[in-house]
KOLFI-41792 format. One record per residue (C-alpha): residue number from 1; x, y, z; residue in one letter. Coordinates in Angstrom, 1 decimal, padded with zeros to 4 digits. Example, Ala and Ser with C-alpha at 12.3 -4.5 7.8 and 13.67 -1.06 7.14 Angstrom:
residues 2
@resi:1	px:012.3	py:-004.5	pz:007.8	resn:A .
@resi:2	px:013.7	py:-001.1	pz:007.1	resn:S .
This chain:
residues 308
@resi:1	px:115.6	py:069.9	pz:083.4	resn:M .
@resi:2	px:117.7	py:067.2	pz:085.1	resn:S .
@resi:3	px:117.9	py:067.3	pz:088.9	resn:E .
@resi:4	px:121.7	py:068.1	pz:088.7	resn:C .
@resi:5	px:121.2	py:071.0	pz:086.4	resn:E .
@resi:6	px:120.7	py:074.5	pz:087.8	resn:N .
@resi:7	px:118.8	py:077.3	pz:086.1	resn:Y .
@resi:8	px:120.5	py:080.7	pz:085.9	resn:S .
@resi:9	px:118.2	py:083.6	pz:087.0	resn:D .
@resi:10	px:118.2	py:085.0	pz:083.5	resn:R .
@resi:11	px:117.6	py:081.6	pz:081.9	resn:G .
@resi:12	px:114.6	py:080.9	pz:084.1	resn:L .
@resi:13	px:113.1	py:084.4	pz:083.5	resn:L .
@resi:14	px:113.7	py:084.0	pz:079.7	resn:S .
@resi:15	px:111.9	py:080.7	pz:079.6	resn:D .
@resi:16	px:109.0	py:082.0	pz:081.7	resn:L .
@resi:17	px:108.6	py:085.2	pz:079.7	resn:E .
@resi:18	px:105.9	py:083.7	pz:077.4	resn:P .
@resi:19	px:103.9	py:082.6	pz:080.5	resn:T .
@resi:20	px:104.4	py:086.1	pz:082.1	resn:A .
@resi:21	px:103.1	py:087.7	pz:078.9	resn:E .
@resi:22	px:100.0	py:085.4	pz:078.9	resn:Q .
@resi:23	px:099.3	py:086.1	pz:082.6	resn:L .
@resi:24	px:099.8	py:089.8	pz:082.1	resn:L .
@resi:25	px:097.3	py:089.8	pz:079.2	resn:N .
@resi:26	px:094.8	py:087.9	pz:081.3	resn:Q .
@resi:27	px:095.3	py:090.3	pz:084.1	resn:H .
@resi:28	px:094.7	py:093.3	pz:081.9	resn:L .
@resi:29	px:091.6	py:091.7	pz:080.4	resn:A .
@resi:30	px:090.1	py:091.2	pz:083.9	resn:K .
@resi:31	px:091.2	py:094.5	pz:085.5	resn:S .
@resi:32	px:088.5	py:097.0	pz:086.2	resn:K .
@resi:33	px:089.3	py:100.7	pz:086.1	resn:E .
@resi:34	px:088.4	py:102.5	pz:089.3	resn:W .
@resi:35	px:089.1	py:106.0	pz:090.7	resn:F .
@resi:36	px:090.3	py:106.6	pz:094.2	resn:P .
@resi:37	px:088.5	py:110.0	pz:094.4	resn:H .
@resi:38	px:085.1	py:108.3	pz:093.7	resn:E .
@resi:39	px:085.4	py:106.0	pz:096.8	resn:A .
@resi:40	px:086.2	py:108.7	pz:099.3	resn:V .
@resi:41	px:083.3	py:110.4	pz:101.2	resn:P .
@resi:42	px:084.6	py:114.0	pz:100.7	resn:W .
@resi:43	px:081.5	py:115.6	pz:102.2	resn:S .
@resi:44	px:082.7	py:114.5	pz:105.7	resn:R .
@resi:45	px:085.8	py:116.5	pz:105.4	resn:G .
@resi:46	px:086.7	py:119.6	pz:107.4	resn:Q .
@resi:47	px:089.7	py:121.7	pz:107.8	resn:D .
@resi:48	px:092.5	py:120.7	pz:110.1	resn:F .
@resi:49	px:093.8	py:123.7	pz:112.1	resn:T .
@resi:50	px:097.6	py:123.6	pz:112.4	resn:P .
@resi:51	px:098.4	py:122.2	pz:115.8	resn:G .
@resi:52	px:094.9	py:120.9	pz:116.4	resn:E .
@resi:53	px:095.0	py:117.8	pz:118.6	resn:E .
@resi:54	px:093.3	py:114.7	pz:117.2	resn:W .
@resi:55	px:091.1	py:112.6	pz:119.5	resn:H .
@resi:56	px:090.1	py:108.9	pz:119.0	resn:E .
@resi:57	px:086.4	py:109.7	pz:119.6	resn:D .
@resi:58	px:086.3	py:111.6	pz:116.3	resn:E .
@resi:59	px:085.9	py:108.2	pz:114.7	resn:F .
@resi:60	px:085.1	py:105.4	pz:117.2	resn:P .
@resi:61	px:086.6	py:102.2	pz:116.0	resn:I .
@resi:62	px:088.1	py:099.0	pz:117.5	resn:N .
@resi:63	px:091.8	py:099.8	pz:118.4	resn:P .
@resi:64	px:092.9	py:096.6	pz:116.5	resn:A .
@resi:65	px:091.2	py:097.9	pz:113.3	resn:V .
@resi:66	px:092.9	py:101.2	pz:113.8	resn:R .
@resi:67	px:096.2	py:099.4	pz:114.1	resn:S .
@resi:68	px:095.5	py:097.4	pz:110.9	resn:S .
@resi:69	px:094.6	py:100.5	pz:109.0	resn:L .
@resi:70	px:097.9	py:102.1	pz:110.2	resn:F .
@resi:71	px:100.0	py:099.2	pz:109.2	resn:V .
@resi:72	px:098.2	py:098.6	pz:105.9	resn:N .
@resi:73	px:098.6	py:102.2	pz:104.8	resn:L .
@resi:74	px:102.3	py:102.5	pz:105.8	resn:L .
@resi:75	px:103.0	py:099.2	pz:104.0	resn:T .
@resi:76	px:101.5	py:100.6	pz:100.8	resn:E .
@resi:77	px:103.6	py:103.8	pz:101.3	resn:D .
@resi:78	px:106.7	py:101.8	pz:100.8	resn:N .
@resi:79	px:105.8	py:101.2	pz:097.1	resn:L .
@resi:80	px:109.0	py:102.8	pz:095.7	resn:P .
@resi:81	px:111.1	py:100.1	pz:097.4	resn:Y .
@resi:82	px:108.9	py:097.3	pz:096.4	resn:Y .
@resi:83	px:109.1	py:098.4	pz:092.8	resn:F .
@resi:84	px:112.9	py:098.5	pz:093.1	resn:R .
@resi:85	px:112.9	py:095.0	pz:094.3	resn:T .
@resi:86	px:110.5	py:093.7	pz:091.7	resn:I .
@resi:87	px:112.4	py:095.4	pz:088.9	resn:E .
@resi:88	px:115.7	py:094.1	pz:090.2	resn:R .
@resi:89	px:114.4	py:090.5	pz:090.3	resn:M .
@resi:90	px:112.6	py:090.4	pz:087.0	resn:F .
@resi:91	px:114.2	py:093.1	pz:084.9	resn:G .
@resi:92	px:112.7	py:096.1	pz:083.1	resn:N .
@resi:93	px:112.1	py:094.8	pz:079.6	resn:D .
@resi:94	px:109.8	py:092.4	pz:077.8	resn:S .
@resi:95	px:106.6	py:091.2	pz:079.7	resn:A .
@resi:96	px:108.5	py:091.3	pz:083.0	resn:W .
@resi:97	px:109.1	py:095.0	pz:082.8	resn:G .
@resi:98	px:105.5	py:095.6	pz:081.5	resn:A .
@resi:99	px:104.2	py:093.7	pz:084.5	resn:W .
@resi:100	px:106.4	py:095.5	pz:087.0	resn:A .
@resi:101	px:105.2	py:098.8	pz:085.8	resn:R .
@resi:102	px:101.5	py:097.9	pz:085.6	resn:R .
@resi:103	px:101.7	py:096.3	pz:089.1	resn:W .
@resi:104	px:103.3	py:099.5	pz:090.4	resn:T .
@resi:105	px:100.6	py:101.7	pz:088.7	resn:A .
@resi:106	px:097.8	py:099.8	pz:090.3	resn:E .
@resi:107	px:099.5	py:099.6	pz:093.7	resn:E .
@resi:108	px:100.0	py:103.4	pz:093.7	resn:G .
@resi:109	px:096.3	py:104.1	pz:094.0	resn:R .
@resi:110	px:096.1	py:102.0	pz:097.2	resn:H .
@resi:111	px:097.9	py:104.5	pz:099.5	resn:S .
@resi:112	px:096.0	py:107.4	pz:097.8	resn:I .
@resi:113	px:092.5	py:106.0	pz:098.5	resn:V .
@resi:114	px:093.3	py:104.7	pz:102.0	resn:I .
@resi:115	px:095.0	py:107.9	pz:103.1	resn:R .
@resi:116	px:092.2	py:110.1	pz:101.7	resn:D .
@resi:117	px:089.5	py:108.0	pz:103.4	resn:Y .
@resi:118	px:091.4	py:108.1	pz:106.7	resn:L .
@resi:119	px:091.9	py:111.8	pz:106.5	resn:T .
@resi:120	px:088.3	py:112.8	pz:105.8	resn:V .
@resi:121	px:086.9	py:110.3	pz:108.3	resn:S .
@resi:122	px:089.5	py:111.3	pz:110.9	resn:R .
@resi:123	px:090.0	py:107.6	pz:111.7	resn:A .
@resi:124	px:093.7	py:108.0	pz:112.5	resn:L .
@resi:125	px:095.8	py:110.8	pz:113.9	resn:D .
@resi:126	px:097.1	py:112.5	pz:110.7	resn:P .
@resi:127	px:100.2	py:113.9	pz:112.4	resn:V .
@resi:128	px:101.2	py:110.5	pz:113.8	resn:E .
@resi:129	px:100.5	py:109.0	pz:110.4	resn:L .
@resi:130	px:102.6	py:111.5	pz:108.5	resn:E .
@resi:131	px:105.5	py:111.2	pz:110.9	resn:R .
@resi:132	px:105.3	py:107.4	pz:110.7	resn:A .
@resi:133	px:105.3	py:107.6	pz:106.9	resn:R .
@resi:134	px:108.4	py:109.8	pz:106.9	resn:M .
@resi:135	px:110.1	py:107.4	pz:109.2	resn:S .
@resi:136	px:109.1	py:104.3	pz:107.3	resn:Q .
@resi:137	px:110.0	py:105.6	pz:103.8	resn:V .
@resi:138	px:113.3	py:107.0	pz:105.0	resn:E .
@resi:139	px:114.2	py:103.6	pz:106.4	resn:L .
@resi:140	px:113.3	py:101.8	pz:103.2	resn:G .
@resi:141	px:113.1	py:098.4	pz:104.8	resn:Q .
@resi:142	px:111.4	py:095.8	pz:102.6	resn:V .
@resi:143	px:111.9	py:092.1	pz:102.0	resn:P .
@resi:144	px:114.6	py:091.5	pz:099.4	resn:E .
@resi:145	px:114.3	py:088.0	pz:097.9	resn:P .
@resi:146	px:117.6	py:087.1	pz:096.3	resn:Q .
@resi:147	px:116.5	py:085.0	pz:093.4	resn:T .
@resi:148	px:113.5	py:084.9	pz:091.0	resn:P .
@resi:149	px:112.4	py:081.6	pz:092.6	resn:Q .
@resi:150	px:112.4	py:083.2	pz:096.0	resn:D .
@resi:151	px:110.6	py:086.2	pz:094.6	resn:G .
@resi:152	px:107.9	py:084.1	pz:093.0	resn:F .
@resi:153	px:107.3	py:082.2	pz:096.2	resn:A .
@resi:154	px:107.4	py:085.2	pz:098.6	resn:Y .
@resi:155	px:105.4	py:087.6	pz:096.6	resn:V .
@resi:156	px:102.6	py:085.1	pz:095.9	resn:A .
@resi:157	px:102.2	py:084.4	pz:099.6	resn:L .
@resi:158	px:102.6	py:088.1	pz:100.5	resn:Q .
@resi:159	px:100.0	py:089.4	pz:098.0	resn:E .
@resi:160	px:097.5	py:086.9	pz:099.2	resn:L .
@resi:161	px:098.2	py:087.8	pz:102.8	resn:A .
@resi:162	px:097.9	py:091.4	pz:102.0	resn:T .
@resi:163	px:094.5	py:090.8	pz:100.2	resn:R .
@resi:164	px:093.2	py:089.0	pz:103.3	resn:I .
@resi:165	px:094.4	py:091.7	pz:105.7	resn:A .
@resi:166	px:092.9	py:094.5	pz:103.7	resn:H .
@resi:167	px:089.6	py:092.7	pz:103.2	resn:F .
@resi:168	px:089.3	py:091.6	pz:106.9	resn:N .
@resi:169	px:090.1	py:095.1	pz:108.0	resn:T .
@resi:170	px:087.4	py:096.5	pz:105.8	resn:G .
@resi:171	px:084.8	py:094.1	pz:107.2	resn:Q .
@resi:172	px:085.5	py:095.3	pz:110.7	resn:R .
@resi:173	px:085.0	py:099.0	pz:109.8	resn:I .
@resi:174	px:081.4	py:100.0	pz:110.8	resn:D .
@resi:175	px:081.2	py:102.3	pz:107.8	resn:D .
@resi:176	px:080.1	py:101.3	pz:104.3	resn:P .
@resi:177	px:082.5	py:103.8	pz:102.7	resn:A .
@resi:178	px:085.5	py:102.3	pz:104.6	resn:G .
@resi:179	px:084.4	py:098.8	pz:103.7	resn:Q .
@resi:180	px:084.2	py:099.8	pz:100.0	resn:E .
@resi:181	px:087.6	py:101.4	pz:100.0	resn:V .
@resi:182	px:089.3	py:098.3	pz:101.5	resn:M .
@resi:183	px:087.3	py:096.0	pz:099.2	resn:K .
@resi:184	px:088.6	py:097.8	pz:096.1	resn:K .
@resi:185	px:092.2	py:097.6	pz:097.4	resn:V .
@resi:186	px:091.8	py:093.9	pz:098.3	resn:A .
@resi:187	px:090.4	py:093.2	pz:094.8	resn:S .
@resi:188	px:093.5	py:094.6	pz:093.2	resn:D .
@resi:189	px:095.7	py:092.6	pz:095.5	resn:E .
@resi:190	px:093.8	py:089.4	pz:094.6	resn:N .
@resi:191	px:094.6	py:089.8	pz:090.9	resn:R .
@resi:192	px:098.2	py:090.5	pz:091.7	resn:H .
@resi:193	px:098.3	py:087.3	pz:093.8	resn:Y .
@resi:194	px:096.9	py:085.3	pz:091.0	resn:I .
@resi:195	px:099.7	py:086.5	pz:088.6	resn:F .
@resi:196	px:102.4	py:085.5	pz:091.1	resn:Y .
@resi:197	px:100.7	py:082.3	pz:092.1	resn:R .
@resi:198	px:100.5	py:081.1	pz:088.5	resn:D .
@resi:199	px:104.0	py:082.2	pz:087.5	resn:I .
@resi:200	px:105.3	py:080.3	pz:090.5	resn:A .
@resi:201	px:103.3	py:077.2	pz:089.4	resn:K .
@resi:202	px:104.9	py:077.5	pz:086.0	resn:A .
@resi:203	px:108.3	py:077.9	pz:087.6	resn:A .
@resi:204	px:107.8	py:074.6	pz:089.5	resn:F .
@resi:205	px:107.4	py:072.9	pz:086.1	resn:E .
@resi:206	px:110.7	py:074.3	pz:084.8	resn:L .
@resi:207	px:112.8	py:074.3	pz:087.9	resn:D .
@resi:208	px:111.3	py:072.1	pz:090.5	resn:P .
@resi:209	px:114.3	py:071.9	pz:092.7	resn:S .
@resi:210	px:115.0	py:075.6	pz:092.7	resn:G .
@resi:211	px:111.4	py:076.4	pz:093.5	resn:M .
@resi:212	px:111.2	py:073.8	pz:096.2	resn:M .
@resi:213	px:114.3	py:075.2	pz:097.9	resn:L .
@resi:214	px:113.0	py:078.7	pz:097.5	resn:A .
@resi:215	px:109.5	py:077.9	pz:098.8	resn:T .
@resi:216	px:110.9	py:076.2	pz:101.9	resn:E .
@resi:217	px:113.1	py:079.2	pz:102.6	resn:R .
@resi:218	px:110.2	py:081.7	pz:102.2	resn:Q .
@resi:219	px:107.8	py:079.7	pz:104.3	resn:V .
@resi:220	px:110.4	py:079.3	pz:107.0	resn:R .
@resi:221	px:111.3	py:083.0	pz:107.1	resn:T .
@resi:222	px:108.0	py:084.6	pz:106.0	resn:F .
@resi:223	px:107.2	py:088.0	pz:107.4	resn:E .
@resi:224	px:104.4	py:090.4	pz:106.4	resn:M .
@resi:225	px:105.8	py:093.7	pz:105.1	resn:P .
@resi:226	px:105.9	py:096.3	pz:107.8	resn:G .
@resi:227	px:108.8	py:095.3	pz:110.1	resn:T .
@resi:228	px:110.2	py:098.8	pz:109.9	resn:G .
@resi:229	px:106.9	py:100.5	pz:111.0	resn:I .
@resi:230	px:106.9	py:102.2	pz:114.4	resn:N .
@resi:231	px:105.7	py:099.9	pz:117.1	resn:N .
@resi:232	px:105.1	py:097.1	pz:114.5	resn:F .
@resi:233	px:105.1	py:094.3	pz:117.0	resn:D .
@resi:234	px:102.4	py:096.0	pz:119.1	resn:K .
@resi:235	px:100.2	py:096.6	pz:116.1	resn:H .
@resi:236	px:100.8	py:093.0	pz:114.7	resn:A .
@resi:237	px:099.7	py:091.5	pz:118.0	resn:K .
@resi:238	px:096.6	py:093.6	pz:118.1	resn:A .
@resi:239	px:095.8	py:092.6	pz:114.5	resn:I .
@resi:240	px:096.3	py:088.9	pz:115.3	resn:A .
@resi:241	px:094.3	py:089.0	pz:118.5	resn:D .
@resi:242	px:091.4	py:090.5	pz:116.5	resn:A .
@resi:243	px:091.5	py:087.8	pz:113.9	resn:G .
@resi:244	px:092.4	py:090.1	pz:111.1	resn:I .
@resi:245	px:095.5	py:088.2	pz:110.3	resn:Y .
@resi:246	px:096.8	py:085.5	pz:112.6	resn:D .
@resi:247	px:098.6	py:082.2	pz:112.5	resn:L .
@resi:248	px:095.4	py:080.3	pz:111.8	resn:Q .
@resi:249	px:094.6	py:082.4	pz:108.8	resn:I .
@resi:250	px:098.2	py:082.1	pz:107.6	resn:H .
@resi:251	px:097.9	py:078.3	pz:107.7	resn:H .
@resi:252	px:094.4	py:077.8	pz:106.6	resn:D .
@resi:253	px:094.1	py:080.5	pz:104.0	resn:K .
@resi:254	px:097.6	py:080.7	pz:102.6	resn:I .
@resi:255	px:099.9	py:077.8	pz:103.2	resn:L .
@resi:256	px:097.3	py:075.1	pz:102.7	resn:Q .
@resi:257	px:095.5	py:076.4	pz:099.6	resn:P .
@resi:258	px:098.6	py:077.7	pz:097.8	resn:V .
@resi:259	px:101.6	py:075.7	pz:098.8	resn:V .
@resi:260	px:100.0	py:072.4	pz:099.6	resn:V .
@resi:261	px:097.1	py:072.3	pz:097.2	resn:R .
@resi:262	px:097.7	py:074.7	pz:094.2	resn:Y .
@resi:263	px:101.5	py:074.2	pz:093.9	resn:W .
@resi:264	px:101.0	py:070.6	pz:095.1	resn:D .
@resi:265	px:104.5	py:070.4	pz:096.6	resn:V .
@resi:266	px:104.0	py:066.9	pz:097.9	resn:E .
@resi:267	px:103.8	py:065.6	pz:094.4	resn:N .
@resi:268	px:106.4	py:067.6	pz:092.6	resn:V .
@resi:269	px:108.8	py:065.3	pz:090.8	resn:S .
@resi:270	px:112.4	py:065.6	pz:089.5	resn:G .
@resi:271	px:113.8	py:067.0	pz:092.7	resn:L .
@resi:272	px:117.5	py:066.9	pz:093.7	resn:S .
@resi:273	px:118.4	py:065.3	pz:097.0	resn:D .
@resi:274	px:118.7	py:068.7	pz:098.6	resn:E .
@resi:275	px:115.3	py:069.7	pz:097.3	resn:A .
@resi:276	px:113.8	py:066.5	pz:098.6	resn:E .
@resi:277	px:115.1	py:067.3	pz:102.0	resn:R .
@resi:278	px:113.6	py:070.8	pz:101.6	resn:A .
@resi:279	px:110.2	py:069.4	pz:100.7	resn:R .
@resi:280	px:110.3	py:067.2	pz:103.8	resn:D .
@resi:281	px:111.2	py:070.2	pz:106.0	resn:A .
@resi:282	px:108.5	py:072.3	pz:104.3	resn:L .
@resi:283	px:105.7	py:069.9	pz:104.9	resn:L .
@resi:284	px:106.7	py:069.3	pz:108.5	resn:K .
@resi:285	px:106.9	py:073.0	pz:109.1	resn:R .
@resi:286	px:103.4	py:073.6	pz:107.6	resn:I .
@resi:287	px:102.1	py:070.8	pz:109.9	resn:G .
@resi:288	px:103.7	py:072.4	pz:112.9	resn:R .
@resi:289	px:102.3	py:075.8	pz:112.0	resn:I .
@resi:290	px:098.8	py:074.2	pz:111.7	resn:G .
@resi:291	px:099.1	py:072.6	pz:115.1	resn:R .
@resi:292	px:100.4	py:075.8	pz:116.8	resn:A .
@resi:293	px:097.6	py:077.8	pz:115.2	resn:A .
@resi:294	px:095.0	py:075.4	pz:116.5	resn:L .
@resi:295	px:096.5	py:075.5	pz:120.0	resn:A .
@resi:296	px:096.5	py:079.3	pz:120.0	resn:L .
@resi:297	px:092.9	py:079.4	pz:118.8	resn:T .
@resi:298	px:091.8	py:076.9	pz:121.4	resn:N .
@resi:299	px:093.6	py:078.9	pz:124.1	resn:R .
@resi:300	px:091.9	py:082.1	pz:123.0	resn:A .
@resi:301	px:088.5	py:080.4	pz:123.1	resn:Q .
@resi:302	px:089.1	py:079.1	pz:126.6	resn:R .
@resi:303	px:090.2	py:082.6	pz:127.7	resn:K .
@resi:304	px:087.0	py:084.1	pz:126.2	resn:D .
@resi:305	px:084.8	py:081.5	pz:127.9	resn:E .
@resi:306	px:086.5	py:082.2	pz:131.2	resn:A .
@resi:307	px:085.8	py:085.9	pz:130.9	resn:V .
@resi:308	px:082.1	py:085.3	pz:130.2	resn:V .
């Protein structure tokens, strides 16, 4: 496509549909069936008396890990709105619709298994968790990419970020059952990430300018899902301070391997003048993020050394 020609949303999705079908078939071939109820240590469970007050010492855990479990679960609870967004962007027919429904079915078991584990282990206050769920779902606040190109770019980055957050959270739970729960969820998220990563790569081949503009927008405005969660900023800071998901991870594990290396944005050809400017801004931003992340890491290390 020439640099002065613009893809319509429907045109791009139509041309990418064979790739989406191929990636969906690959996803289905590699997917492994698993059952939430088999991952939950039910024998630990006991009745909750109505009005019974929950105490943190029922399941001693790092407060940052507790924050991460809280945010991760509430993010998964917003699945109805994510499905609405995905279906709006990609449509409900052909391979796109089949993918949206399969993705939703797999995502649905994440909140089931995490909540069941947290309930039987008493890792979180179930009353606070339910009230937060009600508030979060009533709000219905999720990212809403406005074009398929923006959707490909955002969801690829977001799925990888979610996989990392789930896995790192599990690694910090001093309980094999909890580690296994988060590992299963992270494994699903990784396969979802691969689908979006590869569909975005194919979109760069068809619409390099549109994808470059979208990628610059999404990197510039990127936020993890959860901005509508109660006390989100407090939880996000705790999560970052604990190294579960911070700016260094965002740069080293997401922006560099996906945007810079896999999508190879520096070498994309056929860009419009506007897209060339977007690429320049994108690469400069990634560089600034890397420098800021390193500065924050060094500052934290000096602080730790001073405490010792």
